[in-house]
C-alpha positions in Angstrom: 0.0 0.0 0.0 1.5 3.4 -0.9 2.8 5.3 2.0 0.6 8.3 1.5 -2.4 6.5 3.0 -0.5 5.3 6.0 1.1 8.7 6.5 -2.2 10.5 6.4 -3.8 8.0 8.8 -0.8 8.3 11.2 -0.8 12.1 10.9 -4.5 12.5 11.8 -4.3 10.0 14.6 -1.3 11.9 16.0 -3.1 15.2 15.8 -6.1 13.8 17.7 -4.3 11.7 20.3 -6.4 12.0 23.5 -5.3 13.6 26.7 -4.0 10.6 28.7 -5.7 12.0 31.8 -9.1 12.6 30.1 -10.6 9.2 31.1 -11.0 9.4 34.8 -12.8 6.1 35.1 -10.1 4.0 33.6 -7.6 4.4 36.5 -10.4 3.4 38.9 -11.1 0.2 37.0 -7.4 -0.4 36.5 -6.8 -0.6 40.2 -10.1 -2.4 41.0 -11.6 0.7 42.7 -14.6 1.2 40.4 -17.9 -0.2 41.7 -19.4 -3.3 40.2 -22.6 -1.3 39.7 -20.5 1.0 37.5 -19.3 -1.9 35.5 -22.9 -3.0 35.1 -23.8 0.5 33.8 -20.8 0.2 31.3 -22.3 -3.0 30.0 -25.8 -1.6 29.7 -24.6 1.6 27.9 -22.6 -0.6 25.5 -25.7 -2.6 24.6 -27.1 0.6 23.1 -23.8 1.8 21.6 -23.1 -1.5 19.8 -26.4 -1.8 18.0 -26.5 1.8 17.0 -23.0 1.7 15.6 -23.7 -1.5 13.8 -26.6 0.0 11.9 -24.6 3.2 11.2 -21.7 1.2 9.8 -24.1 -0.8 7.6 -25.5 2.4 6.3 -22.1 3.8 5.6 -21.2 0.6 3.8 -24.2 1.0 1.6 -23.5 4.7 0.9 -19.9 4.0 -0.1 -20.5 1.1 -2.5 -19.2 1.7 -6.0 -21.5 3.9 -7.9 -23.5 5.0 -4.9 -24.5 8.6 -5.3 -23.6 11.7 -3.4 -26.6 13.8 -2.4 -28.5 14.8 -5.5 -26.8 12.2 -7.7 -28.2 9.0 -9.2 -26.4 5.7 -9.2 -26.2 2.2 -7.9 -23.1 0.3 -7.0 -21.2 -2.7 -5.6 -18.2 -3.3 -3.4 -15.5 -0.7 -2.7 -12.7 -0.6 -0.3 -14.5 2.0 1.8 -17.7 -0.1 1.8 -15.7 -3.2 2.8 -14.1 -1.3 5.7 -17.5 -0.4 7.1 -18.8 -3.9 6.5 -16.0 -5.3 8.6 -16.8 -2.8 11.4 -20.4 -3.8 11.3 -19.5 -7.5 11.5 -17.2 -6.7 14.4 -20.0 -4.9 16.3 -22.2 -8.0 15.8 -19.5 -10.2 17.4 -19.0 -7.7 20.2 -22.8 -7.8 20.9 -22.6 -11.6 21.4 -19.6 -11.3 23.7 -21.2 -8.6 25.8 -23.7 -11.0 27.2 -21.1 -12.8 29.3 -19.7 -9.5 30.7 -23.3 -8.5 31.6 -23.9 -11.8 33.4 -20.7 -11.4 35.4 -21.9 -7.9 36.4 -25.2 -9.4 37.5 -27.2 -7.8 34.7 -30.4 -9.7 33.7 -32.9 -9.0 31.0 -35.3 -7.3 33.3 -32.6 -4.9 34.5 -31.5 -4.3 30.9 -35.0 -3.5 29.8 -35.6 -1.1 32.6 -32.3 0.7 32.3 -32.3 4.4 31.2 -29.2 5.3 29.2 -27.2 8.3 30.1 -27.3 11.1 27.5 -23.6 11.7 27.6 -22.8 8.1 27.1 -25.1 8.0 24.0 -23.7 11.2 22.5 -21.0 9.2 20.7 -23.3 6.7 18.9 -25.6 9.6 18.1 -22.8 11.4 16.3 -21.7 8.3 14.5 -25.3 8.0 13.3 -25.1 11.7 12.1 -21.9 10.9 10.3 -23.6 7.9 8.7 -26.3 10.2 7.2 -24.2 13.3 6.5 -20.5 12.6 6.5 -18.4 11.8 3.4 -17.7 8.1 4.1 -14.0 8.4 3.1 -13.6 11.1 5.8 -15.5 9.1 8.3 -12.9 6.3 7.8 -10.2 8.6 8.9 -12.2 10.0 11.8 -13.1 6.6 13.2 -9.5 5.4 13.0 -8.4 8.2 15.3 -10.4 6.6 18.1 -9.3 3.0 17.6 -6.0 3.2 19.3 -7.3 4.9 22.4 -10.4 2.6 22.6 -8.1 -0.4 22.2 -5.9 0.7 25.0 -8.9 1.3 27.3 -10.2 -2.2 26.5 -6.8 -3.8 27.2 -6.6 -2.1 30.6 -10.2 -3.1 31.5 -9.7 -6.7 30.5 -6.6 -7.0 32.6 -8.3 -5.3 35.6 -11.4 -7.5 35.4 -9.3 -10.6 35.6 -6.9 -9.4 38.3 -9.2 -7.4 40.6 -12.7 -8.5 39.9 -12.2 -12.2 39.3 -13.9 -12.3 35.9 -13.1 -15.3 33.6 -12.1 -15.2 29.9 -15.7 -15.3 28.7 -16.6 -12.3 30.7 -13.6 -10.4 29.4 -14.0 -11.5 25.8 -15.8 -8.3 24.8 -12.8 -6.2 25.8 -10.3 -8.7 24.5 -11.9 -8.3 21.0 -11.1 -4.6 20.9 -7.8 -4.7 22.8 -6.2 -6.7 20.0 -7.7 -5.8 16.7 -6.8 -8.1 13.9 -4.5 -7.2 10.9 -7.5 -7.3 8.6 -8.9 -4.1 10.0 -5.6 -2.3 9.5 -5.5 -3.5 5.9 -9.1 -2.5 5.3 -8.4 0.9 6.8 -5.4 1.6 4.6 -7.2 0.4 1.5 -10.2 2.6 2.3 -8.0 5.7 2.9 -6.1 5.1 -0.3 -9.4 4.8 -2.2 -10.7 8.0 -0.7 -7.5 9.8 -1.8 -7.5 8.4 -5.3 -11.2 9.3 -5.8 -10.7 12.8 -4.5 -13.4 12.3 -1.8 -11.0 12.7 1.1 -10.9 16.1 2.9 -8.4 16.1 5.7 -9.9 19.2 7.3 -13.3 17.5 7.5 -11.9 14.3 8.8 -10.1 16.2 11.6 -13.3 18.0 12.5 -15.2 14.7 12.6 -12.4 13.1 14.7 -12.3 15.9 17.2 -16.0 15.6 17.9 -15.8 11.8 18.1 -13.0 12.2 20.7 -15.0 14.7 22.7 -18.1 12.4 22.7 -15.9 9.5 23.7 -14.6 11.5 26.7 -18.1 12.3 27.7 -19.0 8.6 27.7 -16.3 7.8 30.3 -16.9 11.0 32.3 -20.6 10.2 32.7 -19.7 6.8 34.1 -17.1 8.2 36.4 -19.7 10.7 37.7 -22.1 7.8 38.2 -19.4 5.9 40.2 -18.8 8.9 42.4 -22.5 9.5 43.0 -23.1 5.9 44.1 -20.0 6.1 46.4 
């Protein structure tokens, strides 16, 4: 893959690297100080995030198929590198949804509790914006914006998976949701690079827009964790 795609991806990721102190909940989980009720809330919030993101990624895959029109254009298309990238993301969310059940069970979450749970607005601002991007963003720019979050999210999941085993006594099945994101496979990296390259070659990539999308995604990600941190403090 030509270096320009990798360089652009790395450049934007570097510009949008999150403040290492922004996630105030992560250190609590990391040392086993977060309440189990907070872990249950994390699971319940993720139930909503996963399904919303899965549908958003499927819509982005459809929008970015070869020959798919921009607003006001006509056309119908097939597979493209950008479309394949979002298809892989949607498939990953489906897998994550299946794995989340074991984490919820370890947290003591049952179906009645899940049905009664009222999501926190700040936790759901991230998937709401992903849905906005699915409708309004240029898919090639959304590829870049989402990639800025992958490294941080993966690090968060690695820390949580380790802490759940060491401090909370969770088994591998209960940690599998976080393991999935902690070690993303090489396929996603390859799909990312191919999608970025395609966006560049087609002239549909706008670095300024991608940075704008990425900054907002980062801000909404921070809100997700801060809302859960506040919940942990209120129940203390």
